[in-house]
C-alpha positions in Angstrom: -15.5 269.3 9.1 -13.4 269.3 12.3 -16.1 267.5 14.2 -16.4 264.8 11.4 -12.6 264.4 11.4 -12.5 264.1 15.2 -15.3 261.5 15.2 -13.5 259.5 12.4 -10.3 259.6 14.4 -12.1 258.5 17.5 -13.7 255.6 15.7 -10.3 254.6 14.2 -8.8 254.6 17.7 -11.6 252.4 19.0 -11.2 250.0 16.1 -7.4 249.7 16.6 -7.7 249.4 20.4 -10.4 246.8 20.1 -8.3 244.8 17.5 -5.2 245.0 19.8 -7.2 243.8 22.8 -8.7 241.0 20.8 -5.2 239.9 19.7 -3.9 240.0 23.2 -6.8 237.8 24.4 -6.1 235.4 21.5 -2.4 235.2 22.5 -3.3 234.5 26.2 -5.9 231.8 25.3 -3.5 230.1 22.8 -0.6 230.2 25.3 -2.8 228.7 28.1 -3.9 225.9 25.7 -0.4 225.1 24.4 1.9 225.8 27.3 2.1 222.2 28.5 3.3 221.1 25.1 6.0 223.8 25.3 7.1 222.6 28.8 7.6 219.1 27.4 9.7 220.5 24.5 11.6 222.6 27.0 12.6 219.6 29.1 13.9 217.9 25.9 16.2 220.9 25.2 17.2 221.1 28.8 18.2 217.5 29.0 20.3 217.6 25.8 22.5 220.8 25.8 25.4 221.4 23.5 28.4 223.7 23.8 29.1 226.7 21.7 29.7 226.0 18.0 28.7 222.4 18.6 24.9 222.9 18.6 24.3 220.5 15.7 21.4 218.5 17.2 19.8 221.6 18.8 19.9 223.4 15.5 18.5 220.4 13.6 15.5 220.1 16.0 14.8 223.9 15.7 15.0 223.7 11.9 12.6 220.8 11.9 10.1 222.7 14.1 10.3 225.8 11.9 9.9 223.8 8.6 6.8 222.2 10.0 5.3 225.7 10.3 5.8 226.4 6.6 8.8 228.7 7.0 11.7 229.0 4.5 14.6 227.5 6.5 18.3 227.6 6.0 20.9 226.0 8.3 24.6 226.2 8.7 24.7 230.0 8.9 27.7 231.1 10.9 28.3 227.6 12.2 25.1 225.9 13.3 23.0 229.0 12.9 19.4 228.6 11.7 17.5 231.3 9.7 13.8 230.9 9.1 11.5 233.3 7.2 7.8 233.6 7.4 6.4 236.0 4.7 3.0 237.4 5.1 2.4 240.2 2.5 3.9 243.7 2.4 5.0 245.3 5.6 7.9 245.7 8.0 10.6 243.1 8.6 11.2 242.0 12.2 13.9 239.7 13.4 13.4 237.3 16.4 16.5 235.8 17.9 17.2 232.8 20.2 20.6 231.5 21.3 21.2 227.8 21.2 24.3 226.9 23.2 24.8 225.5 26.7 27.7 225.9 29.2 30.5 223.5 30.4 28.8 223.2 33.8 27.9 219.9 35.5 24.3 220.2 36.6 23.5 219.9 40.3 19.8 220.7 40.4 18.7 217.0 40.7 15.7 217.8 38.5 14.1 214.7 36.9 15.0 216.1 33.5 18.5 217.3 34.5 21.2 217.2 31.9 23.5 214.1 32.1 25.5 215.3 29.1 29.3 215.1 29.2 31.9 216.1 26.7 35.7 216.0 26.5 37.2 219.5 26.5 40.3 220.8 24.7 42.4 219.6 27.7 41.1 216.1 27.4 39.0 216.3 30.5 35.4 215.1 30.9 33.1 218.0 31.7 29.4 218.3 32.2 27.2 220.4 29.9 24.2 222.4 31.1 21.7 225.0 30.0 22.7 227.1 33.0 21.9 230.4 31.3 18.4 229.6 30.2 18.9 229.3 26.5 16.6 226.2 26.6 13.8 228.6 27.7 14.8 231.0 24.9 14.6 228.3 22.3 11.3 226.9 23.5 9.8 230.4 23.8 11.0 231.1 20.3 9.2 228.0 19.0 6.0 228.9 20.8 6.0 232.4 19.4 6.7 231.0 15.9 3.8 228.5 16.2 1.4 231.3 17.1 2.6 233.6 14.3 2.3 230.9 11.7 -1.2 229.9 12.8 -2.5 233.5 13.1 -1.4 235.2 9.8 -4.7 237.1 9.8 -3.4 239.2 12.7 -0.2 240.5 11.2 1.5 241.6 8.0 5.1 241.7 6.8 8.1 239.4 7.2 9.3 237.6 10.3 12.9 236.5 10.2 13.7 234.0 13.0 17.3 233.2 13.8 18.7 230.4 16.0 22.1 231.7 16.9 25.1 229.6 17.9 27.8 230.5 20.4 26.4 233.3 22.4 28.3 232.1 25.5 31.6 232.7 23.6 30.3 236.1 22.4 31.1 234.9 18.9 27.8 233.6 17.3 26.3 236.9 16.3 29.5 238.0 14.6 29.8 234.6 12.9 26.2 234.9 11.4 26.8 238.6 10.4 30.1 237.6 8.8 28.3 234.8 6.9 26.0 237.4 5.3 23.0 237.4 7.7 21.8 240.8 6.6 22.8 240.3 2.9 21.5 236.9 2.2 18.3 237.3 4.1 15.8 240.2 4.5 17.4 243.0 6.5 15.1 243.7 9.6 13.6 247.0 10.5 13.6 245.8 14.2 15.1 243.0 16.2 13.8 241.5 19.4 15.1 239.0 21.9 14.6 238.1 25.6 16.8 236.7 28.3 15.7 234.9 31.5 16.4 236.7 34.8 17.4 234.5 37.8 16.3 237.2 40.3 12.9 238.1 38.8 9.7 236.3 39.6 7.7 234.5 36.9 4.9 236.5 35.5 7.0 239.6 35.2 9.3 241.1 32.6 12.0 243.8 32.9 12.9 246.4 30.3 15.5 249.2 30.0 15.9 251.8 27.3 19.5 252.8 26.3 22.5 251.0 27.7 21.5 247.7 29.3 24.5 245.5 29.1 28.2 246.2 28.9 31.2 246.0 26.6 33.0 242.7 27.5 36.7 242.8 26.8 39.5 240.6 28.1 43.3 240.9 28.5 46.1 238.4 29.2 49.3 239.9 30.6 52.4 237.9 31.1 54.9 239.8 33.2 58.5 238.7 32.7 61.1 238.7 35.3 64.4 236.7 36.0 64.0 233.6 38.1 66.3 232.2 40.7 66.5 230.8 44.3 64.0 232.2 46.8 66.8 232.8 49.3 68.8 235.0 46.9 66.2 237.5 45.6 68.8 240.2 45.0 69.9 238.2 41.9 66.4 238.0 40.4 63.6 240.2 39.1 60.6 238.7 40.9 57.5 238.6 38.6 55.2 237.7 41.5 56.0 241.0 43.2 55.8 242.7 39.8 52.3 241.2 39.2 51.2 242.3 42.7 52.2 245.9 42.0 50.3 245.7 38.7 47.1 244.3 40.3 47.0 247.2 42.7 47.9 249.8 40.1 45.2 248.6 37.7 42.5 249.5 40.3 43.5 253.2 40.1 42.4 253.3 36.4 38.8 253.2 37.3 39.0 255.1 40.6 41.2 257.9 39.3 41.1 258.1 35.5 37.4 257.4 34.7 34.7 259.8 35.7 32.7 258.5 38.7 29.4 258.6 36.7 30.9 256.4 33.9 30.5 252.7 34.7 33.7 250.7 34.4 35.2 247.5 35.9 38.6 246.0 35.8 38.8 242.6 37.5 41.9 240.4 37.7 40.2 237.0 37.7 43.2 234.8 37.5 46.9 234.9 38.4 49.3 232.0 37.9 53.1 232.0 38.6 55.7 229.8 40.1 55.9 226.1 41.0 57.5 225.8 44.5 58.0 227.7 47.7 61.6 228.6 47.2 61.7 229.2 43.5 61.3 232.7 42.0 59.8 232.0 38.6 60.7 233.7 35.3 57.1 234.9 34.6 53.6 235.3 36.0 50.4 235.3 34.0 47.3 237.5 34.7 43.9 237.3 33.1 41.6 240.3 33.2 37.9 241.0 32.4 37.1 244.6 31.5 33.6 246.1 31.4 32.3 249.5 30.3 29.4 251.0 28.3 30.8 253.9 26.1 33.3 253.4 23.4 35.3 256.4 24.8 35.7 254.7 28.2 36.4 251.3 26.5 39.3 252.8 24.5 40.6 254.6 27.7 40.6 251.4 29.7 42.6 249.5 27.0 45.2 252.2 26.7 45.6 252.6 30.5 45.9 248.8 31.1 48.7 248.5 28.5 50.4 251.7 29.8 50.3 250.5 33.5 51.6 247.0 32.6 54.6 248.5 30.7 55.3 251.1 33.3 55.4 248.6 36.2 57.8 246.4 34.1 60.0 249.4 33.5 60.1 250.3 37.1 61.5 246.8 37.9 64.0 247.0 35.0 62.1 243.9 33.7 61.5 242.9 30.1 58.4 244.4 28.6 55.3 242.3 29.3 53.5 240.2 26.7 50.0 241.6 26.4 47.1 240.1 24.4 44.0 242.3 24.5 40.7 241.1 23.1 38.0 243.6 22.3 35.0 241.3 22.7 31.3 241.8 22.8 30.1 245.4 22.5 27.6 246.9 24.9 23.9 246.4 24.3 21.9 249.6 23.6 18.2 249.1 23.5 16.6 251.6 21.0 14.6 254.1 23.1 11.9 254.6 20.5 11.4 250.8 20.2 11.3 250.4 24.0 8.7 253.2 24.3 6.6 251.5 21.7 6.7 248.0 23.2 6.4 248.7 26.9 2.7 249.7 26.7 2.1 246.5 24.8 3.7 244.5 27.6 1.6 246.4 30.1 -1.6 245.6 28.3 -0.7 241.9 27.8 0.7 241.3 31.3 -0.6 244.1 33.6 1.3 247.2 34.3 2.4 245.9 37.8 4.3 243.1 36.0 6.3 245.3 33.7 9.3 246.6 35.6 12.2 248.9 34.7 15.4 246.9 35.1 18.8 248.1 36.4 21.7 248.3 34.0 24.1 245.3 34.2 27.8 244.9 33.6 27.1 241.5 32.0 27.3 241.1 28.3 25.3 239.7 25.4 26.3 239.5 21.7 22.7 240.4 20.6 24.3 243.8 20.8 26.1 243.2 17.5 22.8 243.4 15.6 22.2 246.9 17.0 25.8 247.9 16.1 24.9 246.7 12.5 22.3 249.5 12.4 19.2 247.7 13.5 16.9 249.1 16.3 17.0 246.3 18.9 15.3 245.5 22.2 16.2 242.7 24.6 14.0 242.4 27.7 14.3 240.3 30.8 12.0 237.4 31.6 11.2 236.4 35.1 12.0 232.8 35.8 11.8 232.2 39.5 8.6 230.8 41.3 7.3 233.6 43.6 7.1 231.1 46.6 10.8 230.2 46.0 11.7 233.9 45.8 9.8 234.6 49.1 11.6 231.7 50.8 15.0 233.1 49.7 14.2 236.5 51.0 12.9 235.2 54.4 15.8 232.8 55.0 18.5 235.1 53.6 19.8 232.3 51.4 20.6 233.8 47.9 19.1 232.2 44.8 21.5 230.6 42.3 22.5 233.0 39.6 22.7 232.3 35.9 25.7 230.1 35.1 25.3 228.3 38.4 25.1 224.5 38.4 22.0 225.0 40.7 20.1 227.5 38.6 16.7 226.4 37.2 13.7 228.3 35.9 10.0 227.4 36.7 9.3 226.5 33.1 5.5 226.7 32.8 4.9 230.2 34.1 8.2 231.4 32.5 7.1 230.2 29.1 3.5 231.4 29.6 4.8 235.0 30.2 7.5 234.9 27.6 5.3 233.7 24.7 2.6 236.2 25.7 5.0 239.1 25.9 7.1 238.3 22.8 4.1 237.5 20.6 2.4 240.7 21.6 5.5 242.7 20.8 5.7 241.1 17.3 2.0 241.7 16.6 2.6 245.3 17.4 5.6 245.7 15.1 3.9 243.7 12.3 0.4 245.0 12.8 -1.8 245.4 9.7 -2.4 249.0 8.6 -5.7 250.4 9.7 -8.5 250.1 7.1 
């Protein structure tokens, strides 16, 4: 009996492995055949970016693409959010997410398809718009994966929920879609997947990390209030510039002396504005802070300490209490360990183990994290976007590559999309695989 069971299990393993390998080969063949079409589509998205919560045309184009695949599509979810559903029998529900928005950056790449878009901002100024964070790759990759899944229903079973999310750059789009009933109006996923381009990783490679991957991103505005006067009579004033200087130094002791050295945390004063002239002591000075952490305990400690320090410095100067506006923004991204453990071998089979790398943690942020906070096992992986020759040149010359959000950042689209579609499609086929017969 044991021998027969062992033989049966061995045969089942062979069947499953053979099927998985066949699917992987199908994905690679399909991607190689269609990647040029995707590059053409990518260039269209790159040349026509739209800012957060203004992604009307981008969302319309995405909805059109998904409707053409036979998906059930609804638009206007949480702003210009798009939700498309492909149902293919009984099975798990998996969510795939792409973010739609660009940045207020004037492109300086001089690519033939560079963005020429300009908008008027809230200050009445003309600013350029650019996909400087690679969301154009994300959208195009998303469409490529959707096209494969729609055309190969024989390879999977279950429900694929595909969302085009607005306003990731403001850290507000995921919340807007959730608040608009994303997991109530549409099938609640068992898993959620997303990718993000990496400006320091070569094409052909992907990066992964289990557990904490990206940080809590909070901000704080502090207006310290003094008593203005003539710069030659400081004794009659309370100088808010000096007060602000004390506070900037004092804030740095929070991380260095109140947070355990093994707990990641950052407090950066990114902006300070006060005064109008050499010899005038102003009434106030405005500071803007970005605050990063991973754990909720450290996050709460940083908030309490920043407020405490600001009030204490004001009290020591006999100044009015400062005006403090603290914004608890995007939560940290925690990649579900079991999901990562399941998907990494799939990537290794599809791309080669040498092209699947463990990534470092980052203090950057991503509102994809909110879907995980809503109770869904999530995984976001990094997608290499830099041509290897360009990477080698940067290393040999010592000239750093442009980072995400730079006016000079650009991915190598063909190989980036080839890898991204292959990796993401392979992951979805694993999560939505048919039960063994």
